[in-house]
N, CA, C and O of each residue as an XYZ file, in Angstrom:
328
protein
N     -42.658     38.810     65.094
C     -43.532     38.692     63.938
C     -44.962     38.460     64.420
O     -45.205     37.581     65.246
N     -45.893     39.238     63.913
C     -47.277     39.101     64.348
C     -47.950     37.944     63.614
O     -47.576     37.585     62.498
N     -48.938     37.382     64.269
C     -49.681     36.289     63.648
C     -50.646     36.853     62.621
O     -51.299     37.868     62.864
N     -50.732     36.202     61.486
C     -51.657     36.615     60.437
C     -52.942     35.814     60.607
O     -52.917     34.590     60.732
N     -54.058     36.523     60.608
C     -55.344     35.851     60.751
C     -55.646     35.020     59.514
O     -55.098     35.247     58.436
N     -56.536     34.048     59.702
C     -56.896     33.124     58.628
C     -57.485     33.875     57.441
O     -57.159     33.565     56.296
N     -58.353     34.863     57.697
C     -58.986     35.602     56.602
C     -57.955     36.403     55.804
O     -58.073     36.530     54.585
N     -56.945     36.943     56.493
C     -55.883     37.665     55.791
C     -55.056     36.718     54.941
O     -54.699     37.046     53.809
N     -54.756     35.567     55.470
C     -53.997     34.565     54.709
C     -54.786     34.133     53.475
O     -54.219     33.973     52.394
N     -56.091     33.945     53.641
C     -56.937     33.552     52.513
C     -56.907     34.616     51.421
O     -56.781     34.294     50.240
N     -57.021     35.881     51.813
C     -57.000     36.962     50.828
C     -55.635     37.093     50.154
O     -55.556     37.499     48.994
N     -54.571     36.756     50.863
C     -53.232     36.785     50.261
C     -53.101     35.740     49.163
O     -52.247     35.869     48.285
N     -53.924     34.723     49.201
C     -53.886     33.673     48.186
C     -54.922     33.931     47.095
O     -54.613     33.839     45.907
N     -56.142     34.251     47.496
C     -57.253     34.337     46.546
C     -57.195     35.598     45.681
O     -57.505     35.542     44.491
N     -56.802     36.734     46.263
C     -56.801     37.975     45.484
C     -55.790     37.953     44.333
O     -56.168     38.283     43.209
N     -54.517     37.579     44.558
C     -53.599     37.496     43.415
C     -54.051     36.461     42.376
O     -53.840     36.644     41.177
N     -54.671     35.378     42.845
C     -55.180     34.369     41.914
C     -56.303     34.946     41.059
O     -56.402     34.625     39.874
N     -57.151     35.794     41.642
C     -58.233     36.440     40.901
C     -57.671     37.338     39.812
O     -58.132     37.304     38.671
N     -56.669     38.146     40.167
C     -56.057     39.051     39.193
C     -55.399     38.252     38.064
O     -55.537     38.601     36.892
N     -54.690     37.188     38.417
C     -54.046     36.353     37.399
C     -55.084     35.695     36.494
O     -54.871     35.595     35.285
N     -56.203     35.246     37.059
C     -57.264     34.632     36.251
C     -57.873     35.652     35.300
O     -58.206     35.316     34.164
N     -58.020     36.882     35.749
C     -58.529     37.946     34.868
C     -57.588     38.153     33.683
O     -58.031     38.263     32.539
N     -56.298     38.204     33.965
C     -55.327     38.386     32.887
C     -55.320     37.195     31.933
O     -55.250     37.371     30.717
N     -55.391     35.989     32.483
C     -55.455     34.796     31.625
C     -56.697     34.827     30.739
O     -56.633     34.494     29.556
N     -57.820     35.228     31.318
C     -59.067     35.325     30.555
C     -58.910     36.286     29.378
O     -59.339     35.989     28.263
N     -58.295     37.433     29.634
C     -58.075     38.414     28.571
C     -57.194     37.855     27.462
O     -57.502     37.993     26.278
N     -56.110     37.230     27.854
C     -55.152     36.727     26.861
C     -55.740     35.559     26.068
O     -55.661     35.541     24.839
N     -56.321     34.602     26.754
C     -56.823     33.409     26.065
C     -57.974     33.753     25.131
O     -57.986     33.336     23.973
N     -58.948     34.519     25.639
C     -60.119     34.778     24.804
C     -59.914     35.925     23.822
O     -60.818     36.248     23.052
N     -58.749     36.534     23.841
C     -58.382     37.448     22.759
C     -57.974     36.642     21.530
O     -58.045     37.134     20.403
N     -57.546     35.397     21.756
C     -57.089     34.547     20.654
C     -58.059     33.414     20.317
O     -57.981     32.840     19.231
N     -58.973     33.086     21.238
C     -59.875     31.947     21.050
C     -61.316     32.450     21.012
O     -61.736     33.214     21.882
N     -62.064     32.023     20.008
C     -63.483     32.361     19.935
C     -64.255     31.335     20.760
O     -64.183     30.141     20.470
N     -64.997     31.777     21.789
C     -65.718     30.829     22.638
C     -66.742     29.983     21.879
O     -67.070     28.880     22.316
N     -67.245     30.476     20.766
C     -68.220     29.702     19.982
C     -67.564     28.515     19.289
O     -68.257     27.582     18.882
N     -66.243     28.533     19.149
C     -65.541     27.452     18.463
C     -64.820     26.499     19.407
O     -64.081     25.622     18.958
N     -65.025     26.660     20.702
C     -64.376     25.788     21.680
C     -64.969     24.389     21.586
O     -66.185     24.218     21.502
N     -64.086     23.388     21.600
C     -64.531     21.997     21.563
C     -63.912     21.240     22.723
O     -62.785     21.514     23.135
N     -64.671     20.281     23.245
C     -64.193     19.441     24.336
C     -64.277     18.002     23.871
O     -65.362     17.480     23.611
N     -63.113     17.362     23.768
C     -63.015     15.978     23.306
C     -63.652     15.804     21.927
O     -64.340     14.819     21.662
N     -63.405     16.790     21.054
C     -63.860     16.702     19.683
C     -65.291     17.145     19.447
O     -65.755     17.136     18.307
N     -66.009     17.535     20.508
C     -67.396     17.964     20.340
C     -67.604     19.318     21.002
O     -66.911     19.673     21.955
N     -68.558     20.058     20.486
C     -68.912     21.342     21.063
C     -69.722     21.093     22.336
O     -70.616     20.247     22.328
N     -69.433     21.812     23.435
C     -70.184     21.577     24.670
C     -71.618     22.091     24.611
O     -72.430     21.755     25.473
N     -71.941     22.909     23.598
C     -73.299     23.423     23.482
C     -73.595     24.560     24.450
O     -74.757     24.819     24.763
N     -72.565     25.238     24.925
C     -72.725     26.353     25.864
C     -72.764     27.665     25.100
O     -72.261     27.756     23.980
N     -73.358     28.671     25.705
C     -73.344     30.006     25.122
C     -71.940     30.598     25.295
O     -71.116     30.066     26.039
N     -71.689     31.697     24.604
C     -70.385     32.362     24.737
C     -70.139     32.782     26.180
O     -69.037     32.606     26.700
N     -71.165     33.339     26.833
C     -71.013     33.792     28.208
C     -70.696     32.633     29.144
O     -69.912     32.792     30.080
N     -71.294     31.473     28.902
C     -71.017     30.305     29.736
C     -69.571     29.838     29.556
O     -68.925     29.425     30.520
N     -69.070     29.903     28.335
C     -67.675     29.523     28.088
C     -66.732     30.512     28.770
O     -65.734     30.113     29.371
N     -67.059     31.823     28.672
C     -66.249     32.828     29.363
C     -66.241     32.575     30.872
O     -65.182     32.585     31.499
N     -67.410     32.349     31.447
C     -67.510     32.139     32.893
C     -66.808     30.847     33.316
O     -66.053     30.830     34.288
N     -67.066     29.775     32.580
C     -66.417     28.506     32.910
C     -64.904     28.593     32.803
O     -64.180     28.076     33.653
N     -64.433     29.252     31.748
C     -62.989     29.435     31.584
C     -62.397     30.243     32.716
O     -61.322     29.922     33.223
N     -63.105     31.308     33.121
C     -62.607     32.130     34.215
C     -62.474     31.316     35.500
O     -61.450     31.394     36.179
N     -63.498     30.538     35.839
C     -63.439     29.777     37.085
C     -62.386     28.669     37.038
O     -61.782     28.354     38.063
N     -62.163     28.082     35.881
C     -61.082     27.104     35.739
C     -59.725     27.793     35.922
O     -58.859     27.291     36.640
N     -59.549     28.945     35.267
C     -58.303     29.698     35.427
C     -58.098     30.113     36.879
O     -56.983     30.033     37.395
N     -59.163     30.554     37.539
C     -59.060     30.997     38.930
C     -58.667     29.832     39.835
O     -57.824     29.989     40.718
N     -59.272     28.666     39.619
C     -58.933     27.495     40.437
C     -57.461     27.114     40.262
O     -56.781     26.804     41.239
N     -56.978     27.136     39.042
C     -55.572     26.811     38.788
C     -54.659     27.833     39.466
O     -53.638     27.467     40.048
N     -55.024     29.100     39.391
C     -54.212     30.160     40.010
C     -54.260     30.093     41.529
O     -53.272     30.410     42.191
N     -55.399     29.684     42.094
C     -55.479     29.507     43.550
C     -54.529     28.402     43.995
O     -53.850     28.539     45.013
N     -54.477     27.319     43.245
C     -53.546     26.229     43.585
C     -52.104     26.729     43.514
O     -51.303     26.439     44.403
N     -51.774     27.468     42.472
C     -50.415     27.995     42.325
C     -50.081     28.978     43.449
O     -48.979     28.940     43.996
N     -51.022     29.857     43.795
C     -50.787     30.820     44.874
C     -50.662     30.124     46.227
O     -49.855     30.524     47.066
N     -51.455     29.094     46.432
C     -51.375     28.337     47.683
C     -50.024     27.650     47.808
O     -49.408     27.672     48.874
N     -49.565     27.045     46.730
C     -48.246     26.407     46.764
C     -47.147     27.427     47.047
O     -46.212     27.146     47.797
N     -47.260     28.605     46.451
C     -46.285     29.662     46.705
C     -46.311     30.078     48.164
O     -45.258     30.255     48.778
N     -47.504     30.237     48.728
C     -47.624     30.635     50.136
C     -47.069     29.563     51.072
O     -46.396     29.877     52.054
N     -47.348     28.315     50.768
C     -46.872     27.222     51.626
C     -45.358     27.080     51.528
O     -44.679     26.942     52.546
N     -44.830     27.114     50.316
C     -43.388     26.946     50.142
C     -42.605     28.164     50.610
O     -41.444     28.037     50.998
N     -43.220     29.346     50.579
C     -42.540     30.555     51.003
C     -42.643     30.850     52.477
O     -42.016     31.788     52.970
N     -43.419     30.070     53.182
C     -43.613     30.274     54.616
C     -42.327     29.954     55.376
O     -41.678     28.939     55.123
N     -41.982     30.812     56.285
C     -40.789     30.596     57.084
C     -41.143     29.760     58.308
O     -42.095     30.061     59.027
N     -40.386     28.739     58.525
C     -40.574     27.917     59.713
C     -39.909     28.599     60.891
O     -38.809     29.139     60.768
N     -40.569     28.574     62.018
C     -39.934     29.165     63.206
C     -38.866     28.200     63.711
O     -39.119     27.013     63.919
N     -37.694     28.733     63.897
C     -36.570     27.919     64.342
C     -36.147     28.342     65.756
O     -36.215     29.523     66.096
N     -35.723     27.405     66.554
C     -35.268     27.778     67.891
C     -33.990     28.615     67.806
O     -33.146     28.397     66.937
N     -33.867     29.563     68.711
C     -32.670     30.417     68.736
C     -31.450     29.613     69.139
O     -31.534     28.714     69.977
N     -30.328     29.937     68.544
C     -29.089     29.217     68.871
C     -28.541     29.656     70.200
O     -27.504     29.156     70.636
């Protein structure tokens, strides 16, 4: 088995997380109007574009954590030969 470089490992985590965040953005903001978003009972006072961008980066961060956990848990440990 060849060694995977750090940059390749990073892309294996970040790229699927990006795609998942894009899909989440589409689904969530198809049902939610960004002008009506409230945080702790108050409007944050952001423009629609700021809510879209902030939501995307929050979704991306959550997906990066999920992808990282998948990569870590799916990693095969090298075992000594019997």
